[in-house]
N, C-alpha and C positions, 0 to 999 in steps of 0.2 A: 234401240232401247238403251238409255243411259241411267246410271245411278248418280244423282246430284243432291247436294246438301247445302242448306243455308243455315248459318249459325249466328244468332243475335244474342248479345248479352248486355244487360243493364247493370252497371256496377257503381257508377259514381253518383250516389245519392247524397244530396245536401240538405234535404228537408229534415226538420227536427223529428226525432223519434224513429227515423229509418236508417238502419245501419248500412254503411257502404260495404260493398262486396268486392274488395280488390282482387280476389282470387279468380273472378269470373273470366277476365280476358285470358289468363293462363289456362284455365279449364278448356275454353273454346279452342285455343291454339293447339293444345294437346289432343283434343278430340278431333279437330279437323285433320291433323296429321295422321291420326289413327284411321280415319275414314278413307283417306287417300291410299294409305298402305293396305287397307282392307279391300280396295278395288273400286272405290267411288271415282267416277270420272271428274268430278268437281266437288270441292268442299270449301265454300266461300264463307269466310268469317267477315260479317258485315262491319264496316268501319264508318264511324261518324263522331264528330266532336261531342255530340249530345244526342243520346237516344231518346227522342221525344215520341209522343204517340204517333204523330204524322210520319216520322222517319221509320218507325217499326212497321206501321201499316203499309207504308210505301214499299219497303223492302220485301215484305211477304207477298204483297199483291203482284209486284213485278216478277218475283221468282215463280209464282204459280202460273202467271200468264206466259212466261218464257218457255214453258215445258213443251218439248216435242211429243208427238203421239207415242205413247208407250213408255215414256220416262217414268222412273220411280224416284219420288222426291222425299227428302227428309228435311224437316224444319226443326231446329233446336232453339229453344227459347230458355234463357237463363236469367234469373234476377229474382226480385221479390214478387210474390203473387198473393192475390186476395180473392175472396168470393163475396159477391153481393147480389142479393135478389135473384138467385137462380143462374148467375152468370159468373164465369171465371175470368180473371183479369191478370195481365202482367203489368207491374208497376213501372212506368217510364222514369227516366232519370230526372226529368224536370217536374215531377209531381209537386204540387203545392196544396196540400190538403186543407190548409187554413183558408184558401180562397174559394173553394167550392166543395160540393159533395165529393168525397174521396174517390169513389168508383168512377165518377164521370170524367176524371182526369187520367184514367188508366186505359190500357189497351185490351179491348174485349177479345178473348181467344175464340173468335168466331169469324171465319172467312168463308162462310157458306156460299155466297154468290161467286166469289173467286174460284172456289172449288168446282162449282158447276160449270164455269166457263173454261176451266183448264183442260187441256188434252192429255194430261198425265194419266198414267194407268193406275197409280196409287200415290197417296200422300200420307206420311206418318209425321205426327207432331210429337217431339220429345220435350216435355215441359218440366224443367228443373227449377221450379219456383216454390211458392208456398213456404217461404223461408222463415226460419227463426230470425228474429232481429227487428221486427216491427213491434213497437210497444214492449219494451223490456224483454227482448230476446224470445218472444213467443208469439205465435199466430193467434188471431182471434178464434173463438170456439166455433164460429160458423163453418160448416163443412164445405169441402169442394163440391162442385156440381155433380149430380148424377147424370151427366150429359149422355144422350143417346145419339149415335151417328144416324142421320136421316136416311131412311131406306131409299129415298128418291135420288140420292147421289149416284152418279153413273160410274163411279170408280171406287176402288177400295180406299178407305180412310181409317186411320187409327190414331188414338191419342194415348200416349204413355206418360203418366204422371210420376214424378219422383217420390211421391208419398200418397197415402190413401186419405180418406175423409177424416177430418179432425186431427191430422198429423202435420208435422212440419218436416221440410227437407233439410236435413242437417248438413253442416259444413265444418271443416277443420280449420282452426285459426293457426297462424304461424307459431303461436306460443303453446299449442297443444302438443303433448308428448305421447308416444306409444307406451302402453302399460307393459310392465314386466311380463315375460312369458309369451309375448306376441311378436311376430315378425311378419309384417305386411309388405316388405320390400320397398319402403318409401323413406327418402332421406328426411332427417329431422329439419324442422323449420318450414316444411311445405304447408301451403294453405290451399284448400280445394273443397269442392262440393263432393259429398260422398257419392251421390248418384253419377255425376259426370266422370269422376275418377274411376268408379267401378265400371262404367261403360267403356271408357278408354282402355282399361286394363284387360277386359274380357272380350273386346270386340273381335279379336282374331278367331274366336271359335263360334261366333254367332251367325245364324242365318235367318231364322224366322222369329216371330213374336214370342213363341213359346220358349225358344232358346234365350231370348233377351230377358224375359221375366225370370226364368230360372237362374241363369248364370249371373246376371247383374245383381239380383236379390241376394244370392249367396255371397258375393263380394261386398255388398253393402253391409251385410250382417258381420262379416269379418272386420271391416273398417270400424263399424260402430263399436264392436267389442274392444278392438285394439286401442281406440282413442278414449274409451271410457265414457261414451256419450250417455246421457241420462235416459231413463225410460227404455221402452222397447224399440228395436230398430224400425225405421220407417218401412212401410210395405208398398212396393211398386203397384200401381194401378194401371191396367190396360183396358181401354174402351174401344170396341170395334164391333161391327156387325158380322165380321168374317171370323172363321176359325183361326185361332192363334197359330196352331200347327199348320205349316204350309204358307202362312202369310210372310213372304220373304222380304225382310227389311234391308238386308245386306246382300251383296253379290255372293254367289255360291263359293264356298270355301275351297280353294285349290289345295286339297290335301295330297300329300305325297302318296303315290300308288303303293299299296302294300307289297312287301317283298314277296315275290312269287318264285317258285322253282324255275329252273331254266327250261322246263318242259312245256307241255301243252297249255298250262294255265296262263303263262305269260304270252305265249304265241297267240292263243285264242283271244285273250283280252286285248292285246294290241291290234289284232286283225279287226276287231269290232270297233274299237275307239278311233282307228285311223282309216276306217272304211271310206271308199270313194263316195258312198251315198251321202255322207255329211256335207260334202261340198256342193250338193244340189239344193241345200236349204238356204233360206234367207236369214234364219234366226238360229244362232248357236246357243244351245242350252247345256252348259257344262254338266249340270246335275243329271240330265238324261243320258249324256254320253258316258259319264262315269258309272251310272247304274247299268248300262248295257255292258260295259267292260266287266263289272263285277259278276253279272249274270253269265257271261261267256266263261269266266274263270271257274265258276261253279259247275258249268257244263263239262269243262275239261276235267275237273276232279271226278265227276261221275264216270266219265269214260276211262280215266286212268286207273280208278280203283276197282273196276269191275273185272273179276277174274274170268267170268264165263265168256266174255267177248274175245278174250285172247285165244280161246279154243275154237272160235267160229271162223271157218276158212273163207266165208263169204264177206266177212266184216272188213271194210276198208277204212282205216283210221285217218286217211287223208281226204275223205269225201267232203267233209265240211269246208276245209280250206280250198279244195278244188271248186266247190260250189260258189264260194265267195269270189274266187277269181273269175268264174264265168259270169257272175252277177256284175262285177265291175265292167266286163266286156259289154254286157247288155246295156248298162247305164249310159255308156258312151254313145249308144245308138238310139237313145230316146229322141223324140221329136225336139227340134231346136226350141229353146226357151222353157223347157220343162223344169218346173220347180217342185221339189219334194217338201212336204211338211215335216216337222221334227219327228212325229211319230212314224211316218212312212219311212224316213231314213233309219230310225231305230229298228223297226221291224226287219227291214232288208238286211241290216247289219247282223242282227241276232239270229234270224230264222235258220240259216244253214247249220249253225251250231246247236240250236234248239232241236232240230230234226235228228241230228246224230245222237244227242244225249237222250232224247225221248226213246229212240229205239233201244239204246243200252238199258235205260231204266225199265222199260217194259220187259225186256228179256230177263233182267235180274229179278223182277217181281214175279216172274212166271217160270222160275227155273225148275219147278217140279211138275211140269205139264204131264198129265197121264199119257203114257205111251199109246194106250188104246185110243185116246182121243186124237192124237197125232196120226196114228195109223189109219183111223177112219177118214181123216182129212186127205191123206196121201192116196187113199182108195179112189178119190176123185180124179186121179191121174193114173189110169189103168196101166200105162207102160211102165211107170215107176213102180207100181205095185208088183208087177211081174218081175221087174229087175231086182227089187228087194228080196222077193221070195227066192230068186235064183242065186243070190250072192252067198258065198260060203264064209265060214269063220275067218278064213285068211284074208278076206276082203272087208274087214271091219272099218277100215278108213273110208271106203266108198259108202258104206252104210251110214257112217257118221256124217259125211258130206251131204248125202241125200236128205238125211233127217234135218240137218241144219237148214238146208234150202226150204224144206217143207215147213220148218218151224217159222221162218220169216214170213212165208205166205199165210200160214195159219194165223200168226200174230196180227197181221194187217187186217184180217177179217173179224177180229174179236170186237164185239159191239162196245165194250168198255175201254178199248184201247185209247180212246180220245176223250175220256171223261176225266176232268181235272181232279187231281188229288193234291191239295196244297200242302205238301210236306217239305217244300223247299223254302228256305228263308227268303222273304220278299226283299226286293231291292227298291230303293227310292222311296218317296213319300207321295201322298196325294194321287194326282192323275198319272204320274210316272209309274207308281206301283201298280195302278189299275191296268195301264196299257201294256206293261211288261209282265202281267200276271199269267199264270199257267193257262187259265181258261181262254184268254185272248189268243195266245200263241197256238194252242191246240186247234183252234178253228182253222188256222192256215195249214197246219200239218195234216189235218183231216181232209181238207180240200185237195191237197196234193196227192194224198194216198187214194182217195176215192175216185178222182177224175184227173189222173196225171197227164192225159193227152187232150184235155178239153179246156177251153177258156173258162175262167171263173164265172159262176152264175148259171152254168148249164146243168148243174146238179143241184136239185132243190134242197137236199138234205143239209147243205151247208148254209151258213148264215152270214156270209160276207156281204157287206154293204157297198153300194156304189160310193157313197160318201157318208161319213159319220162324224159328229162333232166330238171334239176332245177338249176338256177343261173349259166348258162354256162359261161365259161371263167372268173370265179372269184374263190377266195379261197374257197368258199362254194360249188363249183360245185359238184353235185351228181345226182343220178337218183332216181325216185320214181316208184315202181311197183304198179300201181294203181289197177290192178286186184288182186294182192296179198292182198293189204289192204282191198279191197272190200270183198274178200272171207272170211277173218278173221272177218270183221265187220258183214257180213251176218250170219256167224255161231254163233258169240257171241250174236247177237240179237235174233236168233232163240232159243238158249239155255236159254236166259233170260225169255222167254215166255211173250209176250205182250198180256194182256187180250183182248184188242180191236181187235187183229188179230185172235183170236180163232174162230173155225168154227161156222156157224150160228145155230147149234144145241142148243147153249146156248140161243140165243135170241128167238128161237122157244119155249123155256120153260119159257118165261116170261108172266105174266098176266094170269096164270092158278092157280088152287087151290094149287098145289105143285110146286110153282115157284122157280126158281133159285134165290139165294140170291147173289147179286153182291158184297156186302162187304165180304161175306164168300169166294166168288171166288177170290177176291184180296188176302185174307189171304192165301188161298190154293196155289196160284201162288207164292207168296213171300216165302212160306215155302218149295216149291218144290226144288228138286236137281236132279243131274244126277249121279247115282252111277256107278262105274266100272262094266262092264259086258264083260269079255274077252277083245278083242280089241276095243269094243264099249262102249256105255253108255246107261243106262236104266233110264228113267224118274221115279222119285220117288215122290209120292204125295198121301195124304189121302183126299178123295173127299166126301163132304157132300151131293152131288146130282148126280144121274146117268148121267145127261146131262154134268156136269162138267167132270166127269170121261171120257165120250165118247169124249168130245172136246179135252181133254189133250192127249188121245190116238191117235186121228187123228193128233194132232199137232206133236206128236212124229214121226208119219209116214212122215210128211213133212220135219222134221229135218233129218230123215234117207235119204230121197231123196236128200237133200242138201249135206249131208256129202259124199254120194256116188258120187254125181256129182263133188264135189271138189277133191275127190280122183282120179276120171277119168281125170280131168284136170291136176292134179299134175303128173300123169303118162305120159303125152304127152312130147315128147322130146323137150327140149328148152322152156318149159312153165314157166312163172314167178310164177305159182302156185306150183312149185316143193317143196318148203319148207312145204307145207301143207300135205305132205305124212304122217307125224306123227300124224295128227289129229285122233280122234276116227273114226273107220272104219264104224260104223253104229250107229243107235239109235233105241231103242224100248221103249215100255211103260209097260213092264212086272211088274213093281213095282208101277203102278198106281192102287190104291185100294179104295174101299168104306170105309168110316169111320163109317158107321152104321152097321145094322145087316143083310143086304141083302146077300143071298148066293153068293159066289164068282163067280159061273158060271152064275149068273143072275145079276151081279152087274151093268152092263150098261143097264139094263132094257130090257123088252120085248115090242116091238112096231110093228105096222104094217109095213110090207116091201113089195116091189114089186119084183116079181120073174123076175130077169133081163132078162133071156133068153126068157120068154114068152112075156114080154113087148116089147123086141126087135123084136120078131116075129110080133107083132101087128104093130109096127112102120114101119117095112120094108115089110109088106105083103099087100095083096090086100084088107084086111079089112079097111085099111086107104086110100089107093090110088085108089082102085077099078080097076085099069088098070096097068098091068105090064109095058106097054109102057111108062107110066109116069116117070119111073125111068130114061129113056133116057132124058126126059125133065129136070130132076134134074141134070144130068150130064152137060147138056148144060148151065143151069142157073148158076151152080157153076163156070164153065169155063168163062161165061160172067162176073160174079163178079170179077174173077181174072184179066181179061183183062181191065175192067173198073178201077180197083184198080191201075193197072200199068199205065194206061193212066193218072189218076189223079196224081200219084207220078211223072211221067215223066213231066207233064205240070208244076208242082210246081218247079221241078229242073230247067227246062228250063227258067221259068220266074224269078227265083232267081239267075240266072247267072251260073248255072252248065251245062257244056257241056254234051249233051246226044246223043247217036247214034240214027239215024232215026229208027222209030218203028211204026208198024201198027198192030193192034190186029188181031189175026187169031185163029179160032177154027176149027179143022178138025176131022171128025169121020171116022173110018175105021173098017172093020171086016175081019175075016179070020180064019184060023186054025193054031195052033202052032205046034211045032215039035212033041208034044205028041199026036197030033190028036184032041186036045180040041178046040172047037170054042171059039173065043174071040171077044169082042167089044172094040174098042179103041177110046178114046177121047183125043186129044192133043190140048193144047193151049199154047200161048206164053205170058201168063199173069204174075201176080206178083210172083207166086210160094209160097212154104212153106219152113220154116226151122224147126228145132227141136221144138222151142217154139210154133209155130203154130200147129204142129202136136200134141203136148202134150195138149195144152190148148184150142184148138178149134176143129180141125178135129176129134180128138178121143173122144170128149165129146158130146154126144147126147144132143141137146138143147142149146149148146154153139155156139155163133157166133163170127166171127173174129172182127166184129164191136164193140163188147163189151170189147175187150181187152184194157187195159190202153194205150198201145203204139199206138193203132189206134186212140184213142181219142186225144192223144197228137198230132199226125200227122194231124188229122182233124182240130185241132185248128190252126195249121200253114197254112193249105190250106185256112181256113176261113179268115185269116188275110190279104190276098191279095185283091186287088181291081181291077177287080171283083174277088170274091173268086173262088177257084177251085171247080167245081161241082163233086159230086160223089153220085150216087143213087144205093145202092145195091139191088139185087133181093131177096136174102135170107131173110127169116122172122123168122123162128123158129129154125134153126140149126139142124134139124133132117133128112133133105133130103138125107144126105150121107148114112143113113141106108137103104134107098130104093135100093141102088146099089145091095144089096144081093137078091133082087127080081129076078134079071136076071143073077147073077154070084155067083159062090161058092168061088171065090178067087179074091182079088184085088191086082194088082201090080201097084205101084205108083212111077214114076220117077219125082222128083221135085227139083227145085233150086230157092231159094228165091232171089229176087232183093232187094238189100239193100237200105237204106235211102239215100246213096250217089250215087245211080244209078249203083252200081257194083254188079255183080252176086256173090252169096255165094256158099256154098258147094253143090255139086250135091248129092242127097240122093235117094236111092232105098228102098222102103217100101213094104213089102209083108204082106198081111192080109188074113188069111185063112178063116175067118168068123167073124161075129159081136161080138162074145165073146172071140176071141182068141187074143193072144199078137201080137203087131206090131213087125215085124222083120225089123230093120233099118240097 
């Protein structure tokens, strides 16, 4: 994409009654130099002994035809101009009005056919004509055309006239003098067109048509008053079918970066504007990169000015920069030939800093969380509840540390944590402002928090698209693969290791005689790395406490799950995740070791454990339920919850305007003998169903309930926002009832299909479970 300009001026008129315009060549030379200085790749001032109709038409036609795809063209036409019979004309130098109808000898300002054939992205005509000087220094009273740019044109076109209807485009003669009291910075004896001189004077600050109209008009007014021109100042006229704001006529202004303190604002802004992601794009858009840098600086200010986070022992102020480093590592392992779109690069550069600032802003907005509410949340972790009740006043530091950990977990589950509140000054204009808006970024942050170990698209509550159009029907048109961006961001965040996201084994070892040191934890995390291990990566860290070692090993397991999920997604035909096939194939923690003298085989400590198989036997046996028939009741209760869930979701969709098919809940029990002669009991319902996420995070986890999942909390908040709210009362209390199924069966076969948030059914799954300790076969 190039910015190119053609400047044509008719000055040497010899026909009677038409004043020569000797200042025009100087105007065009001055304007051409200004355009080049402003960033135009070419500004050609046309040269000819005689600017005839054929010469002018030939120059414009060749210029339009020479455009490469995506070029932005500017055509400047200066001279005398007239209007006749609905058409605007430029008067050529060889005009002989006494020989034929005046208009027939002029150049019609209409190159519609050439515009249609040109491959330029946009064309702007600047018409500095309609001069005083024809017939006694005044233009005929006929108005300039009310031209409309044809809708059929396949590119952006604009016409900018130096004056409006029934006006003339003024110029200064070399004999004109500046009036007393005015200083316009122009040497005496200069001759020029007010419009061309105003444009050359103000071009350094212009970008789009709105800038041009405003700034050039202001300068024309100044010159008009300074030289004492008669009447009112001429009014610029802009004709286009496009919005003037955002119609970029000139290259983006390379403004000096604002002076930033030597702290995070400068560091974060530079980290974003110099991010490796930009090198993977084919089109560099300086406005976009500058907007990203400004956004990152504002994020740094949020984090720097928040006092509460300085007291948070789990807060790692280096997390965003570490995530950015990990992201660069992952980018270098994308499939060969991968190209990122401008918006994809921008999101990847900004998201690590947006995530850290979002956490800080959420914490600052909720600094008055009721302790009763936080205490109720911590009661979901019985061990922590007992620990807190046992801590004395002398252990206030441990109480604070546990509360801060609980606060982070509680905050992540709040339904409105990812609802956009547009209180931040927007950056950029047009599509840039939209793509970097809070609501767009929060969709990625929400996906990362809700499903940190799953490939994007496996959690239906998010709205990330495989591909989405950006800036359609403009020169900037491109697509953004939101799930690709999300996958890279998730992986980078996981590899960066957020201390606040580590397993609760850490917080379980606070407030004891051999307590975890949180400052040492931060040091360990910051010094950790991922060493090459075949096609995968091994977490490398020296740990000063067994709980830290165990937490990092468990974290590596979750990273492994994420990487394998991303590879599965990349292998799907037509998936936007295909470029992720080159990411590490797996992750492990073989290089996580103790820093002390504990034997390697006992480094993660010896502690009390429950024998999984025996505990499962207790939970699914008659020792707990007393009656095997109660397992049938558990089947019914779970089916009832599924139907009530679907009823609530359907009611919400219906009340918010989404068409839904008629539905009535149904639960049917049946029994019989299968083809192998085995008796079976069947329970069928038409409730909400399950997807992979529900199977992984609720159904397969004894003690876990679907109502504790973040996506359910988010949906529940939407139901509660209606008046009256949507009611939903689950039967399930402990999340262990599913284990009772094995009181009456040796094998479970589950057919399930999740009803999405949009009311559409998802993928039909068949799940076979041979026993409580066996793997699910999906």
